[in-house]
C-alpha positions as CSV (number, residue, x, y, z in Angstrom):
1,M,-6.9,-7.5,-13.4
2,K,-3.5,-6.7,-12.1
3,T,-3.0,-5.0,-8.8
4,P,-1.2,-1.6,-8.8
5,I,1.9,-3.2,-7.4
6,E,1.9,-5.9,-10.1
7,M,1.5,-3.2,-12.7
8,L,4.4,-1.1,-11.3
9,N,6.6,-4.2,-11.2
10,A,5.7,-4.9,-14.9
11,I,6.6,-1.4,-15.8
12,I,10.0,-1.6,-14.0
13,E,10.7,-5.0,-15.6
14,M,9.8,-3.7,-19.1
15,Q,11.9,-0.6,-18.6
16,E,14.9,-2.6,-17.4
17,A,14.7,-5.3,-20.1
18,N,13.9,-3.1,-23.1
19,Y,15.0,0.5,-22.4
20,G,15.5,2.1,-25.8
21,N,15.3,-1.1,-27.8
22,S,12.1,-0.5,-29.8
23,T,9.2,1.9,-30.4
24,N,6.7,-0.8,-29.7
25,T,8.1,-1.3,-26.2
26,H,7.8,2.4,-25.6
27,L,4.1,2.3,-26.7
28,D,3.5,-0.8,-24.5
29,L,5.0,1.0,-21.6
30,I,2.8,4.1,-22.1
31,T,-0.3,1.8,-22.3
32,L,0.7,0.0,-19.1
33,V,1.2,3.3,-17.3
34,K,-2.2,4.5,-18.3
35,E,-3.8,1.2,-17.2
36,A,-2.0,1.5,-13.9
37,K,-3.3,5.0,-13.3
38,N,-6.8,3.8,-13.9
39,V,-6.4,0.9,-11.5
40,V,-5.0,3.2,-8.8
41,K,-7.9,5.6,-9.2
42,N,-10.3,2.8,-8.7
43,C,-8.7,1.2,-5.6
44,S,-11.0,0.7,-2.7
45,I,-10.0,1.3,0.9
46,D,-9.6,-2.5,1.3
47,D,-7.2,-2.6,-1.7
48,V,-5.1,0.2,-0.2
49,M,-5.1,-1.4,3.3
50,G,-4.0,-4.7,1.7
51,M,-1.0,-3.0,0.2
52,L,0.3,-1.5,3.4
53,P,3.2,-3.4,5.1
54,T,1.3,-3.7,8.4
55,E,3.1,-6.9,9.4
56,V,6.2,-5.0,10.3
57,I,4.5,-2.3,12.4
58,N,5.1,-2.7,16.2
59,R,4.8,0.9,17.3
60,V,1.5,2.6,17.8
61,E,0.9,6.2,18.7
62,V,-2.2,8.3,18.9
63,I,-1.6,12.0,18.8
64,D,-4.3,14.5,19.7
65,E,-4.3,18.3,20.4
66,K,-2.6,17.6,23.8
67,G,0.1,15.5,22.3
68,R,0.6,11.7,22.6
69,S,-2.5,10.4,24.2
70,Y,-1.6,6.7,23.6
71,V,1.8,5.1,23.1
72,N,2.7,1.4,22.8
73,W,6.2,0.7,21.5
74,K,6.7,-2.9,22.6
75,P,9.0,-4.7,20.2
76,T,6.9,-7.9,20.3
77,N,3.7,-6.0,19.3
78,R,1.7,-7.3,16.3
79,T,-0.8,-4.9,14.7
80,E,-3.8,-5.2,12.5
81,L,-5.5,-2.2,10.9
82,H,-9.2,-2.3,9.9
83,I,-11.3,0.3,8.2
84,Q,-15.0,0.0,9.0
85,D,-18.2,2.0,8.8
86,N,-17.9,2.9,5.2
87,G,-14.4,4.2,5.7
88,K,-15.2,6.4,8.7
89,T,-13.6,4.2,11.5
90,L,-10.0,3.1,11.8
91,K,-9.5,0.3,14.3
92,V,-6.0,-0.7,15.4
93,F,-5.7,-4.1,17.1
94,I,-2.5,-4.7,19.1
95,S,-1.5,-8.1,20.4
96,Q,1.7,-9.5,21.9
97,G,3.4,-11.6,19.3
98,N,6.5,-13.7,19.6
């Protein structure tokens, strides 16, 4: 099964290559969009986390009712996000990368 990103890329490619060229292409596009919607609805937390561009994140802030309770903006930070405890816990791991 294609990932949501792969499906969206296929939709874009189909649209760019065949826009207005045939009725079949239009029907194929509709079918692909419907399939993509179903895949997105059935995404797990792990699927969604895997699609996030976390490799570029180097700034972490935790905001509570008092404001910023934790801030780490070092440009060499490397971050990892993990969802645990059946989706109830978000863990952010910060390390110094080079």
